[in-house]
N, CA, C and O atoms as a GROMACS GRO file, in nm:
protein
  336
    1UNK      N    1   0.067  -0.110   0.003
    1UNK     CA    2   0.008   0.001   0.018
    1UNK      C    3   0.092   0.127  -0.004
    1UNK      O    4   0.212   0.127   0.025
    2UNK      N    5   0.036   0.228  -0.052
    2UNK     CA    6   0.100   0.363  -0.061
    2UNK      C    7   0.123   0.422   0.071
    2UNK      O    8   0.223   0.490   0.093
    3UNK      N    9   0.041   0.400   0.153
    3UNK     CA   10   0.021   0.461   0.289
    3UNK      C   11   0.113   0.415   0.394
    3UNK      O   12   0.136   0.477   0.498
    4UNK      N   13   0.167   0.294   0.356
    4UNK     CA   14   0.265   0.211   0.466
    4UNK      C   15   0.397   0.273   0.433
    4UNK      O   16   0.428   0.306   0.318
    5UNK      N   17   0.473   0.289   0.538
    5UNK     CA   18   0.615   0.348   0.547
    5UNK      C   19   0.714   0.221   0.572
    5UNK      O   20   0.682   0.118   0.632
    6UNK      N   21   0.820   0.245   0.524
    6UNK     CA   22   0.945   0.152   0.544
    6UNK      C   23   0.985   0.184   0.693
    6UNK      O   24   0.968   0.292   0.750
    7UNK      N   25   1.037   0.077   0.742
    7UNK     CA   26   1.120   0.078   0.900
    7UNK      C   27   1.195   0.213   0.888
    7UNK      O   28   1.189   0.290   0.984
    8UNK      N   29   1.255   0.242   0.791
    8UNK     CA   30   1.351   0.361   0.781
    8UNK      C   31   1.293   0.488   0.782
    8UNK      O   32   1.331   0.581   0.853
    9UNK      N   33   1.198   0.492   0.703
    9UNK     CA   34   1.103   0.604   0.705
    9UNK      C   35   1.047   0.643   0.833
    9UNK      O   36   1.043   0.761   0.868
   10UNK      N   37   0.997   0.532   0.916
   10UNK     CA   38   0.913   0.531   1.057
   10UNK      C   39   1.056   0.563   1.168
   10UNK      O   40   1.033   0.617   1.276
   11UNK      N   41   1.173   0.533   1.137
   11UNK     CA   42   1.269   0.572   1.225
   11UNK      C   43   1.330   0.695   1.210
   11UNK      O   44   1.398   0.744   1.300
   12UNK      N   45   1.308   0.758   1.084
   12UNK     CA   46   1.337   0.916   1.077
   12UNK      C   47   1.235   0.991   1.123
   12UNK      O   48   1.255   1.095   1.186
   13UNK      N   49   1.098   0.938   1.091
   13UNK     CA   50   1.010   1.032   1.172
   13UNK      C   51   1.002   1.043   1.321
   13UNK      O   52   0.979   1.148   1.382
   14UNK      N   53   1.024   0.917   1.379
   14UNK     CA   54   1.080   0.905   1.517
   14UNK      C   55   1.181   0.982   1.555
   14UNK      O   56   1.165   1.058   1.650
   15UNK      N   57   1.274   0.977   1.504
   15UNK     CA   58   1.396   1.058   1.532
   15UNK      C   59   1.368   1.203   1.540
   15UNK      O   60   1.394   1.264   1.643
   16UNK      N   61   1.310   1.266   1.426
   16UNK     CA   62   1.267   1.394   1.420
   16UNK      C   63   1.171   1.441   1.525
   16UNK      O   64   1.191   1.552   1.574
   17UNK      N   65   1.070   1.368   1.563
   17UNK     CA   66   0.981   1.385   1.673
   17UNK      C   67   1.063   1.388   1.833
   17UNK      O   68   1.038   1.468   1.923
   18UNK      N   69   1.150   1.294   1.835
   18UNK     CA   70   1.229   1.306   1.967
   18UNK      C   71   1.303   1.427   1.961
   18UNK      O   72   1.314   1.491   2.065
   19UNK      N   73   1.361   1.474   1.843
   19UNK     CA   74   1.462   1.583   1.841
   19UNK      C   75   1.388   1.708   1.883
   19UNK      O   76   1.428   1.796   1.959
   20UNK      N   77   1.270   1.699   1.816
   20UNK     CA   78   1.159   1.844   1.850
   20UNK      C   79   1.145   1.850   2.024
   20UNK      O   80   1.154   1.947   2.100
   21UNK      N   81   1.119   1.698   2.055
   21UNK     CA   82   1.074   1.723   2.208
   21UNK      C   83   1.193   1.736   2.298
   21UNK      O   84   1.181   1.789   2.408
   22UNK      N   85   1.299   1.693   2.257
   22UNK     CA   86   1.446   1.713   2.334
   22UNK      C   87   1.473   1.858   2.346
   22UNK      O   88   1.505   1.905   2.455
   23UNK      N   89   1.462   1.930   2.241
   23UNK     CA   90   1.478   2.056   2.229
   23UNK      C   91   1.372   2.136   2.292
   23UNK      O   92   1.404   2.247   2.335
   24UNK      N   93   1.264   2.099   2.301
   24UNK     CA   94   1.150   2.177   2.382
   24UNK      C   95   1.193   2.148   2.540
   24UNK      O   96   1.180   2.247   2.613
   25UNK      N   97   1.234   2.048   2.592
   25UNK     CA   98   1.263   2.005   2.718
   25UNK      C   99   1.385   2.086   2.751
   25UNK      O  100   1.396   2.144   2.859
   26UNK      N  101   1.482   2.088   2.654
   26UNK     CA  102   1.603   2.136   2.681
   26UNK      C  103   1.583   2.325   2.707
   26UNK      O  104   1.661   2.391   2.776
   27UNK      N  105   1.479   2.374   2.644
   27UNK     CA  106   1.438   2.510   2.642
   27UNK      C  107   1.371   2.527   2.798
   27UNK      O  108   1.395   2.624   2.869
   28UNK      N  109   1.300   2.436   2.830
   28UNK     CA  110   1.257   2.446   2.974
   28UNK      C  111   1.352   2.436   3.064
   28UNK      O  112   1.324   2.484   3.174
   29UNK      N  113   1.457   2.388   3.050
   29UNK     CA  114   1.565   2.354   3.160
   29UNK      C  115   1.676   2.473   3.166
   29UNK      O  116   1.769   2.477   3.247
   30UNK      N  117   1.648   2.569   3.063
   30UNK     CA  118   1.743   2.681   3.071
   30UNK      C  119   1.777   2.737   3.200
   30UNK      O  120   1.678   2.786   3.255
   31UNK      N  121   1.880   2.745   3.265
   31UNK     CA  122   1.932   2.804   3.380
   31UNK      C  123   1.890   2.706   3.489
   31UNK      O  124   1.879   2.760   3.599
   32UNK      N  125   1.867   2.590   3.485
   32UNK     CA  126   1.859   2.499   3.589
   32UNK      C  127   1.970   2.446   3.626
   32UNK      O  128   2.060   2.425   3.545
   33UNK      N  129   1.981   2.417   3.748
   33UNK     CA  130   2.123   2.350   3.778
   33UNK      C  131   2.151   2.197   3.745
   33UNK      O  132   2.055   2.125   3.717
   34UNK      N  133   2.241   2.160   3.746
   34UNK     CA  134   2.277   1.995   3.674
   34UNK      C  135   2.181   1.901   3.745
   34UNK      O  136   2.106   1.824   3.686
   35UNK      N  137   2.189   1.912   3.875
   35UNK     CA  138   2.090   1.817   3.931
   35UNK      C  139   1.963   1.820   3.906
   35UNK      O  140   1.906   1.712   3.897
   36UNK      N  141   1.890   1.937   3.889
   36UNK     CA  142   1.774   1.965   3.841
   36UNK      C  143   1.754   1.898   3.711
   36UNK      O  144   1.657   1.821   3.707
   37UNK      N  145   1.830   1.912   3.595
   37UNK     CA  146   1.832   1.882   3.482
   37UNK      C  147   1.824   1.734   3.476
   37UNK      O  148   1.744   1.677   3.401
   38UNK      N  149   1.910   1.669   3.556
   38UNK     CA  150   1.923   1.524   3.557
   38UNK      C  151   1.779   1.475   3.631
   38UNK      O  152   1.729   1.371   3.586
   39UNK      N  153   1.732   1.522   3.708
   39UNK     CA  154   1.595   1.488   3.779
   39UNK      C  155   1.477   1.492   3.694
   39UNK      O  156   1.379   1.418   3.708
   40UNK      N  157   1.494   1.585   3.604
   40UNK     CA  158   1.399   1.612   3.482
   40UNK      C  159   1.418   1.505   3.398
   40UNK      O  160   1.324   1.425   3.392
   41UNK      N  161   1.522   1.482   3.328
   41UNK     CA  162   1.540   1.361   3.257
   41UNK      C  163   1.519   1.249   3.327
   41UNK      O  164   1.440   1.173   3.270
   42UNK      N  165   1.563   1.209   3.432
   42UNK     CA  166   1.535   1.084   3.502
   42UNK      C  167   1.390   1.058   3.533
   42UNK      O  168   1.349   0.943   3.525
   43UNK      N  169   1.305   1.158   3.570
   43UNK     CA  170   1.172   1.136   3.585
   43UNK      C  171   1.097   1.130   3.468
   43UNK      O  172   1.002   1.051   3.473
   44UNK      N  173   1.116   1.199   3.351
   44UNK     CA  174   1.065   1.156   3.207
   44UNK      C  175   1.096   1.024   3.181
   44UNK      O  176   1.005   0.954   3.135
   45UNK      N  177   1.224   0.967   3.204
   45UNK     CA  178   1.245   0.836   3.156
   45UNK      C  179   1.171   0.747   3.234
   45UNK      O  180   1.106   0.666   3.168
   46UNK      N  181   1.161   0.738   3.366
   46UNK     CA  182   1.099   0.653   3.465
   46UNK      C  183   0.955   0.656   3.405
   46UNK      O  184   0.904   0.548   3.376
   47UNK      N  185   0.881   0.780   3.381
   47UNK     CA  186   0.722   0.802   3.356
   47UNK      C  187   0.720   0.703   3.212
   47UNK      O  188   0.637   0.612   3.202
   48UNK      N  189   0.797   0.726   3.129
   48UNK     CA  190   0.778   0.663   2.990
   48UNK      C  191   0.798   0.537   3.002
   48UNK      O  192   0.717   0.466   2.943
   49UNK      N  193   0.900   0.475   3.074
   49UNK     CA  194   0.931   0.329   3.087
   49UNK      C  195   0.826   0.257   3.165
   49UNK      O  196   0.803   0.139   3.143
   50UNK      N  197   0.757   0.328   3.261
   50UNK     CA  198   0.650   0.262   3.350
   50UNK      C  199   0.524   0.273   3.286
   50UNK      O  200   0.434   0.195   3.317
   51UNK      N  201   0.508   0.355   3.207
   51UNK     CA  202   0.368   0.396   3.116
   51UNK      C  203   0.343   0.295   2.997
   51UNK      O  204   0.234   0.266   2.948
   52UNK      N  205   0.456   0.251   2.966
   52UNK     CA  206   0.448   0.173   2.844
   52UNK      C  207   0.431   0.023   2.881
   52UNK      O  208   0.515  -0.033   2.952
   53UNK      N  209   0.322  -0.039   2.833
   53UNK     CA  210   0.295  -0.180   2.873
   53UNK      C  211   0.378  -0.272   2.785
   53UNK      O  212   0.336  -0.315   2.677
   54UNK      N  213   0.496  -0.299   2.834
   54UNK     CA  214   0.597  -0.379   2.736
   54UNK      C  215   0.552  -0.505   2.750
   54UNK      O  216   0.492  -0.542   2.852
   55UNK      N  217   0.576  -0.580   2.651
   55UNK     CA  218   0.532  -0.727   2.643
   55UNK      C  219   0.660  -0.834   2.685
   55UNK      O  220   0.644  -0.955   2.700
   56UNK      N  221   0.776  -0.767   2.698
   56UNK     CA  222   0.888  -0.834   2.754
   56UNK      C  223   0.965  -0.710   2.835
   56UNK      O  224   1.055  -0.644   2.784
   57UNK      N  225   0.910  -0.688   2.975
   57UNK     CA  226   0.983  -0.595   3.031
   57UNK      C  227   1.117  -0.617   3.059
   57UNK      O  228   1.186  -0.516   3.076
   58UNK      N  229   1.164  -0.719   3.067
   58UNK     CA  230   1.297  -0.762   3.096
   58UNK      C  231   1.395  -0.724   2.968
   58UNK      O  232   1.512  -0.686   2.980
   59UNK      N  233   1.322  -0.740   2.840
   59UNK     CA  234   1.407  -0.670   2.729
   59UNK      C  235   1.399  -0.524   2.710
   59UNK      O  236   1.483  -0.456   2.651
   60UNK      N  237   1.288  -0.480   2.767
   60UNK     CA  238   1.302  -0.336   2.770
   60UNK      C  239   1.410  -0.285   2.882
   60UNK      O  240   1.473  -0.184   2.851
   61UNK      N  241   1.433  -0.332   2.984
   61UNK     CA  242   1.546  -0.324   3.080
   61UNK      C  243   1.663  -0.330   3.017
   61UNK      O  244   1.757  -0.261   3.055
   62UNK      N  245   1.673  -0.409   2.918
   62UNK     CA  246   1.808  -0.451   2.861
   62UNK      C  247   1.861  -0.333   2.773
   62UNK      O  248   1.971  -0.278   2.770
   63UNK      N  249   1.731  -0.311   2.695
   63UNK     CA  250   1.743  -0.205   2.602
   63UNK      C  251   1.800  -0.057   2.671
   63UNK      O  252   1.893   0.015   2.636
   64UNK      N  253   1.711  -0.045   2.776
   64UNK     CA  254   1.760   0.093   2.854
   64UNK      C  255   1.879   0.077   2.882
   64UNK      O  256   1.940   0.182   2.863
   65UNK      N  257   1.953  -0.017   2.923
   65UNK     CA  258   2.086  -0.036   2.980
   65UNK      C  259   2.183  -0.002   2.839
   65UNK      O  260   2.283   0.070   2.841
   66UNK      N  261   2.142  -0.054   2.747
   66UNK     CA  262   2.222  -0.015   2.612
   66UNK      C  263   2.198   0.129   2.584
   66UNK      O  264   2.298   0.197   2.560
   67UNK      N  265   2.091   0.182   2.583
   67UNK     CA  266   2.067   0.329   2.590
   67UNK      C  267   2.133   0.419   2.669
   67UNK      O  268   2.189   0.516   2.618
   68UNK      N  269   2.135   0.398   2.793
   68UNK     CA  270   2.232   0.469   2.890
   68UNK      C  271   2.353   0.442   2.846
   68UNK      O  272   2.405   0.552   2.828
   69UNK      N  273   2.419   0.370   2.821
   69UNK     CA  274   2.560   0.324   2.799
   69UNK      C  275   2.594   0.418   2.648
   69UNK      O  276   2.691   0.494   2.641
   70UNK      N  277   2.510   0.401   2.552
   70UNK     CA  278   2.526   0.465   2.436
   70UNK      C  279   2.499   0.619   2.463
   70UNK      O  280   2.560   0.688   2.381
   71UNK      N  281   2.439   0.678   2.537
   71UNK     CA  282   2.415   0.810   2.568
   71UNK      C  283   2.519   0.877   2.635
   71UNK      O  284   2.561   0.990   2.612
   72UNK      N  285   2.565   0.780   2.741
   72UNK     CA  286   2.686   0.829   2.804
   72UNK      C  287   2.804   0.855   2.724
   72UNK      O  288   2.882   0.948   2.746
   73UNK      N  289   2.816   0.766   2.629
   73UNK     CA  290   2.933   0.774   2.530
   73UNK      C  291   2.910   0.911   2.426
   73UNK      O  292   3.008   0.966   2.376
   74UNK      N  293   2.812   0.944   2.408
   74UNK     CA  294   2.758   1.046   2.304
   74UNK      C  295   2.806   1.172   2.407
   74UNK      O  296   2.888   1.254   2.364
   75UNK      N  297   2.762   1.183   2.519
   75UNK     CA  298   2.790   1.289   2.596
   75UNK      C  299   2.925   1.318   2.626
   75UNK      O  300   2.969   1.432   2.614
   76UNK      N  301   3.013   1.198   2.674
   76UNK     CA  302   3.155   1.205   2.705
   76UNK      C  303   3.236   1.241   2.552
   76UNK      O  304   3.346   1.296   2.556
   77UNK      N  305   3.182   1.209   2.439
   77UNK     CA  306   3.265   1.236   2.308
   77UNK      C  307   3.213   1.406   2.288
   77UNK      O  308   3.301   1.487   2.262
   78UNK      N  309   3.104   1.442   2.298
   78UNK     CA  310   3.075   1.594   2.288
   78UNK      C  311   3.147   1.674   2.388
   78UNK      O  312   3.185   1.784   2.350
   79UNK      N  313   3.172   1.641   2.507
   79UNK     CA  314   3.243   1.720   2.615
   79UNK      C  315   3.394   1.679   2.610
   79UNK      O  316   3.470   1.736   2.688
   80UNK      N  317   3.432   1.605   2.543
   80UNK     CA  318   3.581   1.533   2.549
   80UNK      C  319   3.681   1.667   2.581
   80UNK      O  320   3.766   1.658   2.670
   81UNK      N  321   3.666   1.790   2.503
   81UNK     CA  322   3.764   1.888   2.494
   81UNK      C  323   3.758   1.946   2.651
   81UNK      O  324   3.860   1.982   2.709
   82UNK      N  325   3.627   1.952   2.712
   82UNK     CA  326   3.615   1.992   2.862
   82UNK      C  327   3.667   1.906   2.963
   82UNK      O  328   3.707   1.947   3.072
   83UNK      N  329   3.666   1.776   2.922
   83UNK     CA  330   3.723   1.677   3.030
   83UNK      C  331   3.874   1.666   3.061
   83UNK      O  332   3.920   1.599   3.153
   84UNK      N  333   3.943   1.734   2.977
   84UNK     CA  334   4.088   1.739   2.976
   84UNK      C  335   4.130   1.818   3.100
   84UNK      O  336   4.250   1.837   3.124
   0.00000   0.00000   0.00000
């Protein structure tokens, strides 16, 4: 069907939505302390993961661990000059 998207198209749309949401949240956090920013991010993450009725909750936790590791590496890469 013409209305069906490929997985790659869906991923691109999902990524764009996520970027927009992240930018909106970042805008709301301007001027917040680091601990407040992490609390916001942490509470959002917990709310999202507990709201979704995962078929395989264990797999969701494993995916979260991968996401956290990947996200940390992205942050470290972005601030590597400041870590010196």
